[in-house]
C-alpha positions in Angstrom: -6.3 17.8 6.2 -8.4 14.7 6.9 -7.0 11.2 6.5 -9.2 8.1 6.6 -6.9 5.3 7.7 -8.3 1.9 6.7 -6.8 -1.2 8.3 -7.4 -3.8 5.6 -8.0 -7.1 7.4 -9.9 -10.4 7.2 -11.9 -12.7 9.5 -9.0 -15.2 9.4 -6.4 -12.5 10.4 -7.5 -11.7 13.9 -4.0 -12.3 15.3 -2.6 -9.8 12.8 -5.2 -7.2 13.6 -4.6 -7.7 17.3 -0.9 -7.3 16.7 -1.4 -4.2 14.7 -3.3 -2.6 17.6 -0.4 -3.2 20.0 2.0 -1.1 17.9 3.0 2.4 18.9 2.3 3.5 15.3 -1.4 2.5 15.8 -1.6 4.4 19.1 -0.2 7.5 17.4 -2.7 7.3 14.6 -5.5 7.2 17.2 -4.2 10.1 19.2 -6.3 13.3 19.2 -4.3 15.7 17.0 -3.3 19.3 17.9 -4.2 22.1 15.6 -1.0 21.7 13.5 -1.4 17.9 13.0 -3.5 16.0 10.4 -6.8 14.7 11.5 -6.8 10.9 11.2 -9.8 8.6 11.6 -9.0 4.9 11.9 -11.4 2.1 10.7 -11.2 -1.6 9.9 -12.4 -3.2 6.7 -13.0 -6.9 6.3 -12.8 -8.1 9.9 -16.1 -9.9 9.8 -15.7 -11.9 6.5 -13.1 -13.9 4.5 -12.0 -12.9 1.0 -10.1 -15.2 -1.3 -6.9 -13.8 -2.7 -8.2 -13.7 -6.2 -11.1 -11.4 -5.1 -9.0 -8.7 -3.4 -9.5 -6.2 -6.2 -13.2 -6.3 -5.8 -12.9 -6.1 -2.0 -10.9 -2.9 -2.4 -13.4 -1.3 -4.9 -16.2 -2.1 -2.4 -14.2 -0.6 0.5 -13.5 2.6 -1.5 -17.2 2.9 -2.5 -18.4 2.5 1.1 -15.9 4.9 2.4 -16.6 7.6 -0.2 -20.3 7.3 0.5 -20.1 7.2 4.3 -17.0 9.0 5.5 -15.5 12.4 5.2 -11.9 12.5 4.1 -9.4 14.2 1.8 -7.2 11.1 1.6 -7.8 7.4 2.1 -4.9 5.3 3.4 -5.1 1.6 2.9 -2.8 -0.4 5.2 -2.7 -4.2 5.5 -2.9 -5.5 9.1 -0.1 -7.9 8.3 2.4 -5.1 7.8 3.9 -5.7 11.2 4.5 -9.4 10.5 8.1 -10.5 10.3 7.9 -11.1 6.5 7.5 -7.3 6.2 10.1 -6.3 8.9 11.7 -3.8 6.5 8.6 -1.7 6.6 9.3 -0.9 10.3 11.7 1.8 9.1 9.0 3.6 7.1 6.0 3.0 9.4 6.7 6.1 11.5 4.0 8.6 12.3 6.3 11.6 12.3 8.0 10.6 9.0 4.7 10.0 7.2 2.1 12.4 8.6 4.2 15.2 9.9 7.2 15.3 7.6 5.4 14.0 4.5 8.0 11.4 3.6 5.9 8.9 1.8 7.4 7.9 -1.6 10.3 5.4 -1.4 11.3 2.2 -3.1 12.7 -0.8 -1.4 15.8 -2.3 -3.0 17.1 -5.7 -2.0 20.8 -6.1 -1.0 21.9 -7.9 -4.1 20.6 -5.1 -6.3 22.8 -2.4 -4.8 24.5 0.0 -7.2 26.6 3.2 -6.9 23.6 5.3 -6.1 23.2 3.5 -2.8 25.8 4.4 -0.1 26.7 2.5 3.0 24.6 4.8 5.1 21.5 3.8 3.2 21.9 0.1 3.8 19.6 -1.5 6.4 20.1 -4.9 7.9 17.4 -6.8 9.9 18.4 -9.6 12.2 17.4 -13.2 11.4 13.9 -14.1 12.5 11.4 -16.9 11.9 10.7 -15.7 8.3 14.1 -14.4 7.2 16.4 -17.1 8.5 19.6 -15.3 7.4 18.4 -11.8 8.1 17.2 -9.2 5.6 19.3 -6.6 3.8 18.3 -3.7 1.6 17.7 0.0 1.4 14.8 2.4 1.2 15.5 4.9 -1.6 13.5 8.2 -1.8 11.4 8.5 -4.9 10.0 11.7 -6.5 6.3 12.2 -5.6 4.1 10.6 -8.3 1.0 12.6 -7.7 -1.1 14.5 -5.2 -3.8 11.9 -5.8 -1.8 8.7 -5.5 1.0 8.1 -3.0 2.6 5.2 -1.0 5.5 3.7 0.7 7.0 1.2 -1.8 6.9 2.1 -5.4 7.1 -1.0 -7.7 8.3 -0.9 -11.2 7.7 -4.4 -12.6 8.5 -5.7 -16.0 6.7 -8.5 -17.9 9.2 -11.1 -16.7 8.4 -10.1 -13.1 4.8 -10.7 -13.7 5.5 -14.2 -15.1 7.3 -15.0 -11.9 4.5 -13.5 -9.8 1.9 -15.5 -11.7 3.7 -18.8 -11.0 4.4 -18.0 -7.4 0.8 -17.2 -6.6 -0.9 -19.7 -9.0 -3.1 -17.1 -10.6 -4.7 -17.1 -14.0 -4.4 -13.9 -16.0 -3.1 -13.0 -19.5 0.5 -11.7 -19.1 0.1 -9.9 -22.4 -2.6 -7.7 -20.8 -0.2 -6.2 -18.3 1.0 -2.7 -18.6 4.5 -1.7 -17.3 3.3 1.0 -15.1 4.6 2.0 -11.6 2.4 1.3 -8.7 2.6 1.2 -4.9 2.8 -2.1 -3.1 -0.5 -2.9 -1.5 0.8 -3.0 2.1 0.4 0.8 2.3 -0.8 3.3 -0.2 -2.8 6.6 -0.2 -5.4 7.8 -2.6 -7.3 11.1 -2.8 -11.0 11.0 -2.3 -11.5 11.8 -6.0 -9.4 8.8 -7.0 -11.1 6.5 -4.5 -14.5 7.4 -6.0 -13.1 6.9 -9.5 -11.7 3.4 -8.7 -15.0 2.4 -6.9 -16.9 3.3 -10.0 -14.8 1.2 -12.5 -15.9 -2.2 -13.8 -14.8 -5.3 -11.9 -11.1 -5.8 -12.5 -10.4 -8.9 -14.7 -7.0 -9.8 -13.3 -7.4 -11.8 -10.1 -5.4 -11.1 -6.9 -3.3 -8.1 -8.0 -5.2 -5.5 -6.0 -2.2 -3.0 -5.7 -1.7 -3.2 -9.5 -5.4 -2.5 -10.0 -5.1 0.8 -8.1 -2.1 1.8 -10.2 -3.9 0.7 -13.4 -7.0 2.9 -12.5 -4.8 5.8 -11.4 -3.2 5.7 -14.8 -6.7 6.0 -16.4 -7.7 8.6 -13.9 -4.6 10.7 -14.8 -5.3 10.4 -18.5 -8.9 11.5 -18.1 -8.0 14.3 -15.7 -5.4 15.7 -18.2 -7.9 15.6 -21.0 -10.6 17.4 -19.0 -8.1 20.2 -18.2 
């Protein structure tokens, strides 16, 4: 099994990329595997240029096109270089080489502390100490999700409603038609995995007309890919 691990970065994010490379997770990814471990090649994408937030969907399509034409892999892993920033401290529990690549524990959903219900027990609850971003700390839980597909996987499965998109649009000052949004599950863009076949399919699609929401684009095109694949069978 060959993974192409793409560190998604930007010319303005050198400090994040440098920080990523100091992490034990990065060192484990670059380790030469034994016969029983997956083969992982690590590359960087975007380090020599800057991309506006609204153009991230196109950047991802271009990345997948180049990778599919120039690299050998069974699965492409897209991981943001900012994932080790304090804003995303909760990801530290999931970013574990053994959990992901040896024990195959990808699909989870992050639930914030004030959304707890009876399905979440005390042993599931995680608390992260206050830091420069989360002044009062951060509480929540990672809940295991059923695998979506062999072609599309990730760490944090999002299930957003139309009202969520309205809030997102206002927070990010983006211009897209809310009525065009489909209520489909998709993996947060910090870390997701696509098969080579899906990466090729995404790279061949027309330019995505909703600015900024790169992770939704991947889920949107996976939904189309799934439908076409089921018809062809």
